[in-house]
C-alpha positions as CSV (number, residue, x, y, z in Angstrom):
1,M,15.0,-8.0,33.8
2,S,17.9,-9.9,35.3
3,P,21.8,-9.0,35.6
4,Y,22.6,-11.7,33.1
5,T,19.6,-10.7,30.5
6,R,21.1,-7.5,30.5
7,A,24.3,-8.5,29.9
8,H,23.6,-11.0,26.9
9,A,21.8,-7.7,25.7
10,R,24.9,-5.8,25.7
11,S,27.1,-8.3,24.4
12,T,24.8,-9.3,21.7
13,A,24.4,-5.3,20.5
14,R,28.3,-5.4,20.6
15,G,29.3,-8.3,19.1
16,G,26.0,-8.7,17.6
17,H,23.8,-10.3,14.9
18,P,25.5,-10.5,11.7
19,V,22.4,-8.8,9.9
20,A,22.0,-6.5,12.4
21,R,25.9,-5.3,11.7
22,A,25.1,-5.3,8.2
23,I,22.2,-2.8,8.9
24,V,23.8,-0.5,10.7
25,L,26.8,-0.5,8.3
26,V,24.6,-0.1,5.3
27,A,22.7,2.8,7.5
28,D,25.7,4.7,8.4
29,A,27.4,4.3,5.3
30,A,24.3,5.5,3.2
31,A,23.7,8.8,6.0
32,L,27.9,9.0,5.6
33,L,27.2,9.5,1.8
34,I,24.7,12.0,2.3
35,L,26.3,14.0,4.9
36,L,29.4,14.1,2.8
37,W,27.2,15.6,-0.1
38,I,26.0,18.3,2.3
39,T,29.3,19.2,3.1
40,L,30.3,19.3,-0.3
41,W,27.7,21.7,-1.3
42,L,28.3,23.9,1.7
43,L,32.0,24.0,0.5
44,D,31.0,25.1,-3.1
45,A,32.9,22.0,-4.2
46,N,33.3,21.9,-7.9
47,Q,30.5,20.4,-9.4
48,G,32.5,19.2,-12.8
49,N,34.6,16.9,-10.3
50,S,34.3,13.1,-10.8
51,L,34.2,12.5,-6.9
52,V,31.7,15.3,-6.5
53,S,29.6,14.5,-9.0
54,F,29.5,10.5,-7.9
55,V,28.7,11.7,-4.1
56,H,26.1,14.0,-5.6
57,D,24.4,11.5,-7.8
58,A,24.4,9.0,-4.8
59,A,22.8,11.8,-2.5
60,D,20.5,12.6,-4.8
61,W,19.5,9.1,-5.4
62,L,19.3,8.4,-1.5
63,A,17.6,11.4,-0.6
64,G,15.0,11.5,-3.6
65,W,12.1,11.2,-1.3
66,S,13.2,14.0,1.4
67,Y,14.8,16.7,-0.7
68,D,11.5,18.4,-1.9
69,L,9.5,17.5,1.0
70,F,9.8,21.1,2.7
71,T,11.1,24.0,0.2
72,F,13.1,27.3,2.2
73,D,13.9,30.8,0.2
74,R,17.5,30.1,0.8
75,A,19.2,27.1,-1.2
76,W,21.6,25.8,1.8
77,V,18.9,26.0,4.1
78,Q,17.0,23.5,1.1
79,V,20.2,21.4,1.0
80,V,20.3,20.6,4.7
81,V,17.1,20.1,5.6
82,G,16.3,18.1,2.2
83,Y,19.5,16.1,2.9
84,G,19.7,16.1,6.4
85,L,16.3,14.8,7.2
86,A,17.3,11.3,4.4
87,A,20.7,11.2,6.5
88,L,18.8,11.5,9.8
89,V,16.2,8.9,8.9
90,Y,18.4,6.5,7.5
91,G,20.9,6.8,10.6
92,C,17.5,6.3,13.2
93,V,16.0,3.9,11.6
94,G,19.0,1.2,10.3
95,H,20.3,1.5,14.3
96,A,16.9,1.3,15.7
97,V,16.3,-2.2,13.1
98,A,19.4,-3.3,13.9
99,G,19.0,-3.2,17.8
100,R,16.0,-4.9,17.3
101,L,17.5,-7.7,15.8
102,A,20.1,-7.5,18.2
103,R,17.6,-8.2,21.1
104,R,16.2,-11.2,19.4
């Protein structure tokens, strides 16, 4: 790869393709929402609170495919692994797709 091509790839990734930036934004927001729910659950947040309820519902919807993928005896491990896997996948896949778009 020539120095010009490397510099162009770096500048494109930073300034970026607008669709790539949107994908990263959505993927990061999804991962952040799931991580927020994990944090609220570990801190034993009040489930009756409307913000906590909203975050829980959104995280359930986003991580519905991964939550019961593995089962553990301890509830905290179940929450961290079940929701954490979804957050990791959203972050990695979103950034990978955005990176591919940015290189075009």
